N, C-alpha and C positions, 0 to 999 in steps of 0.2 A: 539070592534075596538079600537086600540090604538090612543090616542089623537094626532092630528097633522100628522097622517100617513094615507094616502088614498090609498087603494089597487087598482091595475090596474083592468080593466074590465075583468071579468071572472076569476079573481084570487081568490083562496080559502083563506078566512081570517084565517082559522085554520093553513094553510100552512105557512102564514106570521108569525103567533105566534110561530110556530115550529122553523122557521128560526131565529126569534128574540131570542128565548130561547137558541138555539144552540150558537148564537153569545155571549149571556150573559155568558153561561157556559164556553165558550172558553176564554172569558175575565177574568173570575174568576180563571181558571186554570193558565193562563199566570201570573196573579198577584201573585198567590200562589207560582208559580215557581220562580218568581223574588225575592219574600220574602225569599224562601228557599236558593237561591243562595246567597242573601245578608247575611242571617244568617250564612251560611257555610263560606263565606268569612270573616265575622266578627269573627267567632269562630277560623278560621285558623290564622287570624292576632292576636287574643288574645293569642293563643297558642304560636305563634312565639314571641310575646312580653314577655310572661311568661318565655320562654326559652332563651331570649336575654342574651348575655354574657356581663359581666361588662366591659371587655376590648373592646373599640370601634373598634380597628383594627381587633380583632378576630371576633367580631360580623359581621363586613362587610364581612370578609372571610367566615364565616358560611353561610351567606345568599347566597353568590356566589356558594359555594360548594353544597348547597342544591338545587339551582336553575338549576339543570341538570337532564336530563332524562337518566336513567340507565336501560338497558335491564332487563327484568324480570327473565332471566335465571341466573343472578348473585345473590348470597345470600345477603340479605340486612343487612349485618353486616361486620365488619372488618375480613379479612382472611389473615393469614400469611402462605405463601406457600414456599416450598423449604428450602434449607440450604445455608449458605455462599458459594460463588464460585461454585454453582452447575452446572449441565449439561443443565439446561433449561427444563427438562422433566416435572417438576411440573407446570411450566408456560404453557407449551404446552397442558397439560391435562386440565388446567383450561380454556384456551382461545379457543382451537380448538377441536371441536367434531370430525372433519375429515379434511383431507387436501390432495389434489392430489400431492402436492409438499412439500419437506422439505429440508433444508440446514444443512449439517453436517460438523463440523469443528474439527480439532485437537486442542490441548491445547495451541499451540503457539499463542502469541498475534497478530502477523501479520495475521495469518489464521482467528482468531476470528473476527478481525476488517473487513476483506474482506467478511467473511461469513455474518456478521451482516449487512453490507452495501447492499449485495444482498438480504438478507432475508426481510429487510424492504421494499425495492422496489418491490419485488416479492410477498409480503404479504404471506410469507411462514414461518412456525415456524423454529427456529434455535436450534440445539442441539450440544453440545460439547462432542465428544467421546474420552475417555481415557480408559486405561486398566480397571479402576475401574467402569466406567460408561457404558462400552460397552453393557452389557446385557440389562440394562434398556433403553438405546437409541434404540437398535434394537427392543425391545418390543414396544416402543413408535411409531417407524416407522410403525410397523404392526398395532397398534391400530388406527393410523391416516388413514390407507389404502392408503398410499402414493404410487403413480405410478412412480414418478420421484424424485430421490434423488441426490442432488448436493453435491459432496464430495470435500471439500476445505482443502488442506493440506494433511498430512499423515493420511488418514482415511482408515482403513482396511475393505473395503467392496468389494465384487465381483461385476463385471460389470452388471451381470444379475442375478436376484434372483426371479424366478417365473415370475410374471407379472410386477415386479418392475425393472426399469432401473436406474442404478447408473451412473451418469455423472461425469467424473473426470475433475476437474478444474486444469489447469496447473499453475495458479497463475499469469499469464501475464495480462497486461492491454488490449491487443488485444482480449484475450479470453472473456472478459466481454461483448464486443459488439456482439461477435458471440453467446454467451450464451443467452443474453437477448434482443438483437436488440436495445439496448439503449446506449447512449453515457454518460458514467460516468465522473464526474469531480473529479480528485484526490484532496484530502484535507489532508495535513500533520498535524499531531497532536503529542503531547508527550504521552508516555505510561502512565504517571500519570493522564492525563485527558481523557483516553480512554473511561471509563464507562460513564462519563458525555456526551461525544460526541456521543456515541451510543444512549443514551437516547434522544438526540436532533435530530437524523436522521429523515429526512422528505422524504417520498416516492416521492414527487413532485420535490425534489431537485436533486435526483439521484447523490449522492456524494459517492466517494470511500474513506474510511478512511484508511490512511497509516501512519505508524510510521515515523516521520521525520528522514531523513538520511538513511532510509532503501533502499536497492537496489532491483530493480524489476527483477524477474527471466525471462529469455528469453522464448518465446513461445516454447512449446515442442510438442503440439498436432497438428495433421493435420487439417487445417481449414475445409477441405471438409468432414472430419469425425466427426467434433464437433457437438454434438447434442444440439439442443436448449433447454433451461430450461424454461418451461411455466410460465407465470406471472399470478397470481390470482388477483381477485378484493378485495378491502378493505372489511373487515368483520364487523367492529363494528357499522357502520351507525351512528356514533357520539353518541353511547349509551354505551360505555365502562365505567366502574367505574374508579375513580381516582386510580392511581398506584404510590406507593412510593418505593424508593430504596435508598440504602446507598452504600458506597465504597465496602462493603463486598458482595453486590449482584452480581450474575453471569452475565457475558456479554450476554450469550445465553438467560437467563431469560428476561433481559431487551430488547434485540432485538426481542424476540418472542412477548412480550407485544406490542412493537412498530409496529411489522408487522401486528398485529391484528388491530391496529389503536388506541390503548390506549395512553394517554398522561402520561409521566413519570415525577414525581416530585422528584428530587434528594435532599437528605439530607446529610449534612456533617458527621453526626453520626446517628446511628439507634435509635434515640429517638426524637419524634416530639417536645419535650420540649426544645430542644437545643436553640431555639431562637423564637422570635415573628414571624419571617418569616416562620420557619418550622412548627410552630403551626398553622399558617394560611393555610398551605397546607391541614390540616386535620380537621380544626375546624368544628364542627357539624356532624362529621362522626363516632362518637362512636357507633352508632346503625344504620349506613347506609353502603351501599356497599363501600368497600375500600380494595385494594389489596396491601399487603406489600411483597416485594420480598426478602425472606430470614429469617431464624429463629433468626437472630441477633436482630430482632425487638421484640423478646419474643413470647409468645403464642398469639393467637388471642384475648383471654380474657384479657391478660395483656395489649395488645396494646389499646384495648377499654378503659380500666381503666386509662391508661396513658393519653389518649386524654381527658377523662372527667376531670381529675385533671388539665391538662394544660389549659383547657378552663376557669378555675376559676382563673387563674393567672391575677392579676390586672396590674402588671407592672414587667418588666424584669430588672435585674441589668443593670447599664449603660455599663457594659462590653458586654452586648448583649446576654450572655449565660444563659439559664434557667436551665442548669444542672451543677452540681459542677465539675465532672470529665468527660472528654471526650476522647481526643486523647492520652494524655500522663499524667504522674503524675504531680500534681501541686507542685511547689516549692515556699514556702512562707518564707519571712525573718521576724525575730522578730522586733517589733517596741516598745520596752519597755526596761527599765533598761539600761544595758551597750550597748545593741545592738539596733540600730535604722536603719533598712533597708528601703530605699526609692526606691530601684529599683525593677523591676519585676512586675508581674501582680497580686501578692497576698502578703498579710502581715498577721502576727499574733501578737496579743496583749496579754501579760501575765498579768493576774488579780490575785494578791496575796490576801490572807485572813489575816485580822487583828482582832485578838480576836474573832474569830468565825463568822465574817461577812466581807463584802467588804466595805472599807471606801468610803465615798462620794467623796473624792478627786480622788480615783482610778476610780470610776464609771464615774465621769465627764470627766476624761482624756480619758477613753474608748469611751465615746460618741463623744468627739471632734475628736478622731482618726477615728471612724467609719464614721463620717460625711465627713471628708476629703477623706477617702477611696472611699466612694460612688461617690463623685464629680469627683474623678480621674478615675472612672470606674474600680476599682480594687476589687478583692474578699478578704474577711477578715475572720480570724478565731480567735474567742474570747476564749482564753485558760485559764481555771481556774487552780489554783495550784492543782496538784494531791493530796496534803495533805488535801484539803478542804473536810470537812465532810458534809453530807446531801446536796451534790451539786445539786441534782435534785430539791429539794425544793427551792433552790436559783435561779433557772431559771426564776421564775416569776419576780424577781427584776431586770432582765436584758432585759425585753421586749422592752424597747425603743431602745436598741442596736440591738436586734435580728429582729426588724422590717425592718431593711435595707435588701433589696432583696438579696444582695451578701454576707450576713454574716452567718457564721457557728459557732458552739460552740464545745468546747472540755471540758470534765469533767471526774471525776473518778466515776465508778459505778461497782458494783459486781453483778454477776448473782444470787448468793445464796440469797440475800435479796430482789430480785425483782426490784432493782433500775434501771437496764438497761431498762426493760419494762416500768417503770414509766417515765423515760426520753423520751423514744420513744413515749409513749402515749401523754405526754405533748407537745412535739414538733410537733407531727402529728396534734394534735388539733389546736395548735397555727398557724401553716402554713395554714391549711384549712380555719380557721375562718377569716384570714386576707388576703386571696387570694395571698399568697406569692409563689414564685417558690421554687423548691427543695432546701433543706438545708442539710449541712453536720453535722452529729453528730459523733464526735470523742470520743471514750470511752477508758479510761485508765483502763485496767483490769489485774489482776494478772494471770488470766486464760483465755486468749483470745480465745483459741480453744474451750472453753466451753460456749461461748456466744450463745444466741439463734439465730436461723435462722430468718432473717427478709426480708420481701418483701413489702416495703411501697413506693408508688409513691411520697410521700411528702418529703422523706429524703433518704440520702445515709449513711448507718452506716459504720464507719471506726474504726478499732481496733488500738489504738495508743500505741506505745512503746516509753517511755521516756528514752532516751539513756544516758543523763547526761555526755556529753563530752566523748562518747564511743570510743573504739578502732575499728579498721577494723574488727577484729574477732567478736566483739559483734554486730556490724552492720550487718555483713553477717548472723549471727545466727538469728537476728530478722527478716531479710528479708526472710530467708528460712522458717520461721514459718508461713508466710502469706499463703503458699500453704495449710495449715491445717485449715485455718479459715472456719467457717460455710458459707453456701451459702448466698449470699447477702452482705457479708462484704468485704471491702477493707482493706488494711493495711496502717499504717502511722508510720513514724519515726520522733522523735523530738529531736533535740540537744538543751538542756535547755538553757534559757537565762542567767543562772548563769555561763556559760562557759566564759573563757577569750575571749576577742575580737579577738585575733589572732588564736584561736582554730577553726578549720573548720572540717567539716565531712571528713572522709577518702574518698578515690576514690568513686565518685558517679556513675560512668558509670555502675558499676556492679549492682546497684539498679534497673536500668531500664530493666533488664532481667526478673523481676518478673511481670507477668500480673496482680497480685493482689495488686500491690503498687498504692496507690492513692495520698498520700500526704507526702511531706518532709518539715519540718520546721527547719531552721538552722539560 
C-alpha cells in the first residue's frame, strides 16, 4: 500500500497501483513531449538566428515573408513563369487546375482593363487573345474545362462551342450589371499606371478600371438576351505564394494571379536588388515558394541567386538604387581636370598615373570627391587612365573609395592576358565580403567583342569606348558595336576629360536607340 493513500472499501489495491502507474507514465510522456517541443522551438530559433540577415530592414522583412502559410501544391522555390507582355496562359496553368469560367480580352488597353476588373471580381482566369496567342488561349480554355467564356472586345470566338457558351460583352457600363448582378464603381486611371492598378484590384471593392477621358460605347445587346456570367468563389484560402511583377509583366497574368487571390508586389524593374524596398518583398524566399511573372526576371535559378546576393547587402547607396543601370542609360559628368560637372545624378573622376602609380594627392582628392558624392546621393565612376599598366593589381589600393555603395570603377584590361577575369574575380570577392550592392566594372578593351561572357550578381560588366573628343561618325560606329558584345555586357562611351570645355558630344538622342548602352561620360 502506498503511504498516505487509503483505498476505498472493497477496492482492489493492485488496481490502485495500476492507475497510479498509468498516471505516472502519462506524466512522463507529457514532460518528454514538452521537452521535445522546447528543443524543437530552440532549434528553430537557433536556425533562424543563424540565417538572420545583417541588414535589419531585410531581416524584419524575411521574418514576415516566412511567417505565411503557402499551400503544398506550390513548389517551395522561386518560379519564373511566362514571358513579357504575355497572354496570361502560363499564370492560368499555374494557379487554376480547372475553372467553369474564363474571361478573354483582345489586346486593346480598354478591353484588358475591363476584362481584368471582371476577372478579379469573378475569380476567373483572364487571357488575352491575339493572332499570335489564339491557339494557346483556345487550348487553355479547353484545359480549364470552362463552360462559360466572357469575350471582352474584339475576340473571335463562336457563340456556342460544344458545351461551352461564349458570352459577348458589349463594353457598356449597363452590361456589367446584367452580366454579374453587381454594381461596379468606375475608376479612371492613366495608361501608364494600368498594370499597377490591376495588381491592386480588390474583389470586395468591385471597381471598373477605365482609361481617363475614354468614351463609353453605347449598349448594343438586348438586355433580355444577355446571359449572366457566373461568379466563382475565391480559390487561394489565403495560402497563395508571394507574386512579384514588373512593368513588363502581362496584364492578363497579373489579373489571373489576383483572381486566384494572390497578392501582387510590383517592382519598378525586374530585379529585386533595385532598392531596399524591393528586396524586402522577397527577402528569405530564395528557397521558398515565390512566383515571378515574366522571363524579364531571368531564370528561376538566377532569381534565387539574385535574392541570396541581395540579402547580404548591408546598406544601399543614398540614391536608393541597388543596381547600377535600370530604366535608361546613366549620364555622368567629369569632375576632374578642366571639367567639373556638379549637375546630374552621376559623376566620374579621372585618376591619372604618375610614374607607374597613383599619387597620394590624387587618391586623397578622389576620396574627398567620393565622400561628397555619397552624401549627395549620387553614383560615381572612378576612371583610371587607360594607359595605366597592371590596373587590376592597383584595385586593392582603391578599396577605401570602392567601399562607397554607389561607386563603380573603370580600367583597362585585355582578354588575352586574363586581366578581365582577374578584375572580375577581385571585384566579385570584394563586393561579397563587404556586403556591398552591385557595382559597375567598366573595361577598356581593344577587342570588346572578344570579351568573355559574364553573369555575376555582384557586378555589371560594361565595355567602355574612349572616344577622345570624337566626331558623330565615330560615336555612331561605337554604339553600333554594342550589338555585338557578349551576353551580360553593356556598352559605354566616354568623352575624355582632355577635351576642351566647349566640346560636347554630338547629338545624343541617337545613342538611346541602343538597348545595350549603359553609360555615357562626358
